[in-house]
matplotlib code that plots the C-alpha trace (Angstrom):
import matplotlib.pyplot as plt

x = [0.3, 1.5, 1.3, 0.5, 2.2, -0.3, -0.3, 1.5, 0.6, 0.4, -1.3, -3.7, -4.0, -4.3, -6.9, -8.7, -8.8, -9.8, -12.9, -14.5, -14.3, -16.8, -20.1, -23.0, -24.7, -21.2, -20.4, -23.3, -22.6, -19.8, -21.6, -23.3, -20.5, -19.0, -21.9, -20.8, -17.0, -18.2, -19.9, -23.8, -26.2, -26.6, -29.1, -31.5, -30.3, -31.4, -33.7, -32.0, -33.7, -30.3, -29.9, -26.3, -25.8, -27.5, -27.2, -27.9, -24.4, -23.9, -27.8, -27.3, -28.6, -26.2, -26.8, -24.0, -24.2, -20.8, -21.2, -18.1, -18.0, -15.7, -15.8, -15.0, -19.2, -20.4, -23.6, -27.1, -25.0, -24.6, -28.9, -29.5, -27.9, -29.3, -33.0, -32.2, -30.4, -33.5, -35.9, -34.0, -33.2, -29.7, -27.9, -24.5, -24.0, -20.1, -20.8, -17.9, -17.3, -14.7, -11.9, -13.4, -15.6, -15.9, -14.5, -15.3, -14.8, -12.7, -15.7, -18.2, -17.2, -20.4, -20.6, -18.7, -20.3, -20.0, -21.5, -24.7, -24.8, -24.7, -25.7, -29.1, -32.0, -30.4, -27.3, -25.8, -28.2, -25.9, -22.3, -21.2, -17.4, -16.7, -14.1, -12.9, -12.2, -8.0, -9.0, -10.6, -7.6, -4.8, -6.7, -5.7, -6.3, -9.8, -10.7, -10.3, -11.9, -15.4, -14.2, -15.0, -19.3, -19.5, -19.6, -16.2, -15.2, -15.9, -13.3, -15.6, -14.9, -16.9, -18.2, -19.8, -20.7, -22.8, -24.7, -26.1, -27.7]
y = [0.3, 3.3, 5.6, 9.1, 12.8, 15.2, 17.9, 21.3, 23.5, 26.0, 23.6, 23.5, 26.8, 26.8, 24.1, 25.7, 29.8, 27.8, 25.5, 28.4, 31.0, 28.7, 30.0, 29.1, 25.4, 24.3, 25.2, 23.6, 19.8, 20.3, 20.0, 17.4, 15.4, 15.4, 13.7, 11.7, 11.2, 11.0, 8.4, 10.2, 10.5, 13.4, 16.1, 17.4, 19.4, 22.8, 23.9, 22.1, 22.4, 22.9, 19.1, 18.6, 14.8, 12.6, 8.9, 6.6, 5.6, 3.5, 4.7, 8.1, 10.3, 12.5, 15.6, 18.0, 20.3, 22.3, 26.0, 27.2, 31.0, 33.2, 34.7, 32.7, 31.6, 33.1, 33.3, 33.8, 30.0, 28.8, 29.4, 28.1, 24.9, 24.3, 24.8, 21.9, 19.5, 20.1, 19.4, 16.6, 15.4, 14.8, 13.4, 14.2, 17.2, 18.0, 21.3, 21.9, 25.9, 27.2, 28.8, 28.5, 29.8, 33.1, 32.4, 34.2, 37.8, 39.4, 41.5, 39.5, 35.5, 33.9, 35.0, 32.9, 30.1, 26.8, 28.9, 30.1, 25.5, 25.2, 27.9, 27.4, 24.1, 21.2, 22.5, 19.5, 16.9, 16.9, 15.9, 19.1, 19.0, 21.5, 21.1, 23.0, 22.9, 22.5, 19.4, 17.2, 18.0, 17.4, 14.7, 16.4, 15.2, 17.7, 15.1, 11.9, 13.6, 13.2, 10.3, 8.0, 9.3, 8.7, 5.7, 5.8, 7.4, 6.3, 7.3, 8.9, 8.7, 11.0, 7.4, 6.3, 9.8, 10.2, 6.3, 8.0, 10.5]
z = [0.3, -0.9, 2.0, 0.7, 3.4, 4.6, 2.2, 4.0, 5.8, 2.3, 0.1, 3.1, 3.5, -0.7, -0.8, 2.0, 0.7, -3.1, -1.5, 0.4, -3.0, -4.8, -5.2, -3.2, -4.8, -5.3, -1.4, -0.5, -3.1, -1.6, 2.5, 1.2, -0.2, 3.3, 4.2, 2.0, 2.4, 6.3, 6.5, 6.4, 4.4, 2.8, 3.0, -0.4, -2.8, -3.0, -0.2, 2.8, 5.5, 7.3, 6.6, 5.2, 6.1, 8.9, 10.0, 13.5, 15.1, 17.8, 18.6, 18.5, 15.6, 13.5, 12.3, 10.5, 9.2, 6.6, 6.4, 4.5, 4.4, 4.0, 7.8, 11.1, 11.7, 14.9, 16.7, 14.4, 12.5, 15.4, 16.4, 12.9, 12.9, 16.6, 15.5, 12.2, 14.7, 16.8, 14.3, 13.8, 17.3, 17.2, 20.0, 18.0, 16.3, 13.9, 11.9, 9.3, 8.7, 6.2, 8.0, 12.3, 14.4, 16.8, 20.6, 23.5, 24.6, 28.0, 27.7, 26.3, 27.9, 26.5, 23.5, 20.6, 18.5, 20.8, 23.6, 21.1, 21.2, 24.5, 26.6, 26.6, 28.7, 26.8, 25.8, 27.6, 26.2, 22.9, 21.6, 19.6, 16.7, 15.9, 12.1, 10.0, 6.6, 8.2, 9.7, 7.7, 5.4, 8.1, 9.3, 13.7, 16.3, 16.9, 13.4, 14.7, 17.9, 15.6, 13.7, 16.6, 16.6, 12.4, 10.7, 9.5, 6.3, 2.6, -0.5, -2.8, -6.6, -9.9, -10.2, -6.7, -6.2, -10.0, -8.2, -5.2, -7.4]

ax = plt.figure().add_subplot(projection="3d")
ax.plot(x, y, z, "-o")
ax.set_aspect("equal")
plt.show()
């Protein structure tokens, strides 16, 4: 078996910058493909109701949402994802961001993307994985932690995707 080296951080930055610059329709399709590659069932094409992928893993409902924006994801996106995950009755929420998530600030320690999801009455009732494109391509610990709650990675060929569609 041929072992391929992980891309350099410069190559990963270039990949991420290229992906976040594509049009929104292509980003939506990429979200569905990432869901499939992560072993989930991709959401519908077009208006998907905030669902890029779902699945059942070890008895837990997994909800996947991909937001490949050029800016860090903040509270409004967290609110939207929370609503969709609640409708799906998700036990595990996995979010894939283009470049990252807002963080709490010294003046507002309850702010930030993750706090917006967690600071709710049921904020401890779900497991949360916040991934970035860099995590996916680096295959780092954040990515490995998320994989523990997923069915397993799939390689996708163009033929596989076309047959699935």
